[in-house]
Every structure is written in structure tokens, then in C-alpha cells.
C-alpha positions in Angstrom: 0.0 0.0 0.0 1.4 3.4 -0.9 2.7 5.4 2.1 0.2 8.3 1.4 -2.7 5.8 1.7 -1.3 4.5 5.0 -1.0 8.1 6.3 -4.5 8.9 5.1 -6.1 6.1 7.1 -4.6 7.6 10.2 -5.9 11.1 9.7 -9.1 12.5 11.3 -11.6 13.6 8.8 -10.2 11.8 5.7 -11.7 8.4 6.1 -10.1 7.4 2.8 -11.4 6.2 -0.5 -13.0 3.1 0.9 -15.2 4.9 3.4 -18.2 7.0 2.5 -19.2 9.4 5.3 -22.8 9.0 6.4 -23.6 12.5 5.1 -22.4 11.6 1.6 -23.7 8.0 1.1 -26.4 9.4 -1.2 -23.5 10.3 -3.5 -21.9 6.8 -3.4 -20.6 6.0 -6.9 -22.3 3.2 -8.9 -20.6 0.0 -10.1 -21.3 -2.1 -13.2 -22.8 -5.5 -13.5 -19.4 -6.7 -14.8 -17.9 -5.5 -11.5 -20.5 -7.4 -9.6 -19.8 -10.6 -11.6 -16.1 -10.4 -11.1 -16.5 -9.8 -7.3 -19.0 -12.7 -7.1 -16.7 -15.1 -8.9 -13.8 -14.1 -6.7 -15.6 -14.2 -3.4 -18.2 -16.9 -4.1 -20.7 -14.5 -2.6 -24.2 -14.0 -4.1 -25.2 -10.6 -5.5 -27.4 -9.6 -2.5 -24.6 -10.3 0.0 -22.4 -7.4 -1.2 -24.4 -5.0 -3.4 -27.7 -3.2 -3.3 -29.8 -1.5 -5.9 -31.2 1.8 -4.9 -32.9 4.8 -6.5 -30.8 7.9 -7.1 -32.3 11.1 -5.6 -32.7 14.2 -7.7 -30.0 15.8 -5.4 -27.6 13.0 -6.2 -28.4 13.2 -10.0 -27.5 16.9 -10.0 -24.2 16.0 -8.5 -23.7 13.0 -10.8 -24.4 15.3 -13.8 -21.4 17.3 -12.9 -19.2 14.2 -12.7 -18.0 12.0 -15.4 -20.5 11.0 -18.0 -19.2 7.4 -17.8 -20.1 7.3 -14.1 -23.5 8.9 -14.7 -24.2 6.4 -17.5 -24.2 3.6 -15.0 -27.4 4.9 -13.6 -30.3 3.2 -15.4 -33.9 4.4 -15.1 -32.9 6.3 -12.0 -31.3 3.3 -10.3 -27.8 2.3 -9.5 -25.9 -0.7 -8.2 -23.6 0.1 -5.3 -21.4 -1.8 -2.9 -22.9 -2.4 0.6 -21.2 -0.4 3.4 -20.6 -1.3 7.0 -22.5 0.9 9.6 -19.5 3.2 9.8 -19.5 3.8 6.1 -16.6 1.6 5.2 -16.8 -0.7 2.2 -17.7 -4.2 3.3 -14.5 -5.5 1.6 -12.2 -3.2 3.6 -10.4 -5.1 6.4 -8.6 -3.3 9.1 -4.8 -3.7 8.8 -5.1 -5.4 5.3 -7.0 -2.9 3.2 -9.1 -4.0 0.3 -9.8 -7.8 0.3 -10.9 -7.8 -3.3 -8.0 -5.6 -4.7 -7.5 -7.7 -7.8 -11.2 -7.5 -8.8 -12.3 -4.2 -7.2 -14.8 -2.1 -9.2 -13.5 0.2 -11.9 -14.5 3.3 -9.9 -12.3 2.1 -7.1 -9.3 1.4 -9.4 -9.6 4.8 -11.0 -10.1 6.8 -7.7 -9.2 9.6 -7.2 -9.7 10.2 -10.9 -12.8 10.3 -12.9 -12.8 10.0 -16.7 -14.0 13.1 -18.6 -16.0 13.1 -21.9 -12.9 12.1 -23.9 -11.8 9.4 -21.4 -9.0 11.6 -19.9 -8.2 11.3 -16.2 -9.5 14.2 -14.1 -8.8 14.4 -10.4 -12.0 14.3 -8.4 -12.8 17.2 -6.1 -12.9 17.1 -2.4 -10.6 15.9 0.2 -11.4 12.2 0.2 -8.0 11.4 -1.2 -5.0 12.7 0.7 -2.7 12.4 -2.4 -5.1 14.5 -4.4 -5.2 17.1 -1.7 -1.4 17.2 -1.2 -0.7 17.3 -4.9 -3.2 20.2 -5.5 -4.9 18.0 -8.2 -1.7 17.7 -10.3 -2.2 14.4 -12.1 1.5 13.5 -12.3 2.1 14.1 -8.6 -1.0 12.2 -7.6 0.0 9.2 -9.8 3.4 9.2 -8.2 2.1 9.4 -4.6 -0.4 6.6 -5.3 2.2 4.5 -7.2 -0.2 4.3 -10.1 0.6 4.1 -13.8 -1.4 6.5 -16.1 -1.5 4.0 -19.0 -2.9 1.3 -16.7 -5.6 3.7 -15.6 -6.4 4.7 -19.1 -6.8 1.0 -20.0 -9.2 0.7 -17.1 -11.2 3.6 -18.6 -11.5 1.7 -21.9 -12.5 -1.4 -20.0 -15.1 0.6 -18.1 -16.6 1.8 -21.4 -17.0 -1.8 -22.6 -18.5 -2.8 -19.3 -21.0 0.0 -19.4 -22.2 -1.3 -22.8 -22.9 -4.7 -21.2 -24.4 -2.9 -18.1 -26.9 -1.0 -20.3 -28.0 -4.2 -22.0 -28.5 -6.2 -18.8 -29.5 -3.6 -16.2 -33.0 -2.9 -17.5 -34.1 -6.6 -17.5 -32.5 -7.0 -14.0 -34.6 -4.1 -12.6 -37.7 -5.7 -14.1 -36.8 -9.2 -12.6 -36.6 -7.6 -9.2 -39.9 -5.8 -9.8 -38.2 -2.5 -9.3 -39.6 -1.1 -12.6 -42.4 -2.2 -14.8 
């Protein structure tokens, strides 16, 4: 784990990328059905053990509209799939002292964080102080990538993979919502 990530987990008020403060859970980013399948295959858990489908409020949609169109496009008919959280807002796959227990199959939004792809698929640092590297680097991509020990080309490949997964997501999400009697 990069040193900046270890430091972040120790700081009051940062919570890290794997924790959604209670006041921001409405804005939790969606994941794709491809992400769900990979996690299910890796963990042998059923869908309902680690994700939930919920409606996205108009407040959240306004905020998602200002984010990446790729992220927004994962919301189908006003619904999204998101990882379940522990009562303290931590991802259910975050284990104290170990970090992410599904690192090799974590969702695209997790792999890309603290970046969000723009309309052209370029990496744009997300706003806010949920990533210490982003905050310390003053949203300078090169510095953020260095602090997080990430490779820009790998992240851009992940953006391309996300685009493909969203195509599948669009084809399968509507029938899934119908099968759960969420929509008619």
C-alpha cells in the first residue's frame, strides 16, 4: 500500500477512498454488473450479499451530472448498483490492517479513484478531500499518480474497460430491474 494511503487512514476527517461518510452516502458511486460478476466469482458471494440497488435522488443526480458521463451512464432508469457499506460507512470489503480484500477485482470506480474519466476518457482528479494524495498534490495528475504508485497507462486502459463494461451494463440492467420488480 502506498505510504500516502497508510497516512490517510490515520488522519481524522479523511476516512479514505474506501469509506463513504454517512452524510455523503447518497452520492456513493455506482458500479457495473461486470464489476458485480467479477466480485461474485472471486468471493463466491451472491449478489445480494455485497451489493444493493437503490434509486438515485434528484439531489444526487444533479451531483452526478457534474461528474464523469461514464459514471453517470451507470445509472439506469434512476437506479444504480452500489457496494454495501458497514454501519461506519466503510466498504464491506475493507479489512482493518489489510486494506481491500478484493483488490484484484475491485470495481472500476475504485481502481480509478481519485480520478474520474471526462467526456474524452482523460483522467481528471475528483474534487474534495477524500484522497490525501489528491489534496497534497493540488490536483496535479503526475504528482497524484506518483504518490499513489499508479501508472497512467494502466488507468487509461481501465477507462477503456469501463466503457466496454458500461455497454454490457446497459443491455442487462433494465431486465434485471424488471426481474426484481423495481420497474415495470
